[in-house]
N, C-alpha and C positions, 0 to 999 in steps of 0.2 A: 370687459374686463376678461381675462381666460380664464377659463374652470378650472381649480387645483384638480389635480391626478391623485389618487391614492394607490399609491404604489408600493409595493413589496421593498424593504428596503433588503439592498443582498451583504451578508455577513458582515458582521463588522471584524476590521481586523487594522494594523497600525498604517496599512497601505492600503492604498486605491489597485497600484500595477505592481506587481513583483514581476522581473524577467533575472534569469539568471543560466549565463552561458548557451545564448539563444542560438540555435541556428537555421538556417534558410535555405536550401539547395534549391536551384533550378538546374538541372542536371551537373553537369560537373563544378557551375559555376555558385560560389554562395554569395548573396544577395543578403544575409546576415552570418557575422563569424564569429561566433561566442560573446552575444552584447549580453552587457550588463546593465539592469538600469532600474530604479526603483525610485516610484511616483507616488508622496502621502494622499489619501484626498484632501480634496478643493485646491488643490497648485495647479497652475497652468503653467505648462511647458512648452517652449518652441523649440521643435528640432530644425537643427541646419544642417546642410549638406552639399558638395557638389553631387551631377546629378551621378544616381549609378549608384549613390552612398548607402541605400538601403532606407531611407526613412518613408517612402509606400508601401515598402513590402513589410514594415515594419506597423503599421497600422492596420493593413489586412490582416497580420496575423493577429493582432488585437483583437481584430475586428470580427472574426472567427471565417475571413473569407482565402485564406491559407493555416494550410498547418504548419506548424514549427515541424523541420526535419529532428530538431535536437534540442534538449535543455527544460527550463521550466518556466512556463507562461503561467501568473496567478493573478485576477481579475478582482478582488473582493472575497479573497477566501476563497472562488471558483476556480481550477482549474483547466488550463488544454491542454489537449484537445477533448478530453472526457466531458466538459462540461459546456462544452460550447452553448448549447442551447440556452444553458440558465445564463452564460455569461451574456446573449442578446440582449435580453429583457434588461439589462442596466446598463446597456453603451448606445450611442448614436452615434452615426459615421457621415459626415460629408466627405468625397472620392471628388475624382476628377468626373467621373461617372456619374451621373444624378440618380441614378436605380429610379426614375421616373419611369412610366410607361405610356410613350406617346402618343397611342389612339384614346386614352382615358383622359377625363379633362381633372383640370389641377384639383379640385374637388373628389372625385373620385379614387383622384390617389391616394388622398391623403385617408379620405373615409377605407381604403385600400390595407394603410399600414396602420394605421389606428385599429382595425378589426386583427389584423395579425396580431400585434401586442398586448392582443384582449382587453381596449380601453373602454370603460362606459363612456358611451352615449356616441359615438365617434363622428357621426355626420353634425354635432356641433362642435366637437374638436377641430374637424377638419375646417368648419367655417372661421371659427375661432379665429384659428393659427394661419391661417389665408388672410384676413384682417388685419395680423399685425404684421404680416409680410408685403404690406400694401397691393396685394391681388384680389381683394374682393371683388373685384370691377370683372375679372378674368376668371374667377372661378370657376365656370362653365366651359371655359373656352380648351378644347382639346390643348395639352403639352406642346405636341409638334408646332402649334401654330405663335406658340409664346418666342421673345426672343432667349438669347440665351442667357440674357442676365436677369429677365423673368425666371425662368429655370433655376438657376441657381438661389434665385431665394425661394422656388417653392422645396426645393432640394433641401433648405437650412431648415425649413421649420419643419420637414421630411425627418430630418435626424433628431427631432426633439417631439416627435408627437405623441412618445409614450415617457416624455419629461424623464430622460434618463440622467445618472449621476456623473457617469465618464461621457467626456464628447469628444471624440476623435474627428480631428480637420485638415484635411490633404492640401493645403495651398487654398484655405475657405474665399479669398478674396478673387478668385479667378472671373470674370463677369460681372462682377460689383461696379455701382455705383454707390457715390459717399454715402446715401442713406440707406443702401442695404449692407452697407459696411456697419453703420450703424447699431439695425437689426443684428448682426453677429455681434454686434457687444455685450447687447442684449441678451442673447441666445448664452450667454455663459452661465448667467444663474439660472439657478430653474423657477418652477413658476411659485414658489414660496418665497424667492429672492436669497436662494442661498448657494453659494458657488457649485458651479460641477468641477468637480477635475479635470481640465483638458489638455491634451496632446495634439499641438497641430505644427503643419510641417510652412514652411513659407521660405521663397528667397529674396522676402523684405526685409530687411535688418532690423528697420526703423518701426516699424510692424511690430516685429517679436518682440520688441523691447516696451513697447507700449502695451501690446497683448499682456504678455507671458513675466510670469516672475521669476523664472529661471531659462537657462539656454542651455543647451544639448546639442553637441555637433557630431554627427558621425561621420566616419571616413572608413571606406571600406567594410563596410558591415559593423563597425565597433564604437563604442563612443569613445571621443577623444578630447572632446574639455565638456566640461561641467559647471556651470557657475550661477550665481544669482543675475535676473536679467540685469540689474540696476548697476552691478559691477562689472559686467562685459562690455568693452567699447569696442565699437566697429570694425576700430584696426587688428582687435585679437580676435574676432569672429572670424572676419574675412581671414587673417592668415591660416586660421584652425581650419578652416575650410577648402584652403587651398594646402594644404597638407606640411606648411611652412610656419606652422605654431601649435603643431603639437602637444597637449599636457592635459590637466586636470585641475 
């Protein structure tokens, strides 16, 4: 059984994520162009869009890996970029990059991140999470020796080592087998069984509708469609992603 982590709750507000007029520039190019989005606590939001729509940049800003050029970004009452250090305590990220150190073992990686977040008994936490990910037998193997799928499993549990209430998933299915996909479903709840607030990007429409409560489509760095997942047909989503079905 995974030990319960006593973590400080973020400030209580009506929204887990509040974004207003968010702009993120790379040189003269705008990856995000006045984006507005609010996400209540415990909601799961699938973020869709064509390549270059701004999906990954949005998650990078929320994870404090990229600074907003302009606009307002607040997570649980904590404002970016001024309170970035506090935000990191409440956010977990699974990205294209695993953020694992190749020369450390899987166990050493999790211990490192657990200590970074001030998790009590980091060794025990690492052992329990690796067992949960089906990696107990590979705990002492260096990450560089693991397959991409096993590295992705380790990255999934790395993201929740501090039991964050907000989880950011950038195409988390990459390299996962069916059993690991079930692991991903389980990680969307915290150690006490409470739903995490989840923002995930994916190109898999059916997976998005299966995992999410809400579907948001981005185009040219802005929200062009926003509706409940069970009300979004595949045809409507595809049209919005392609740009011939813009609407809210």
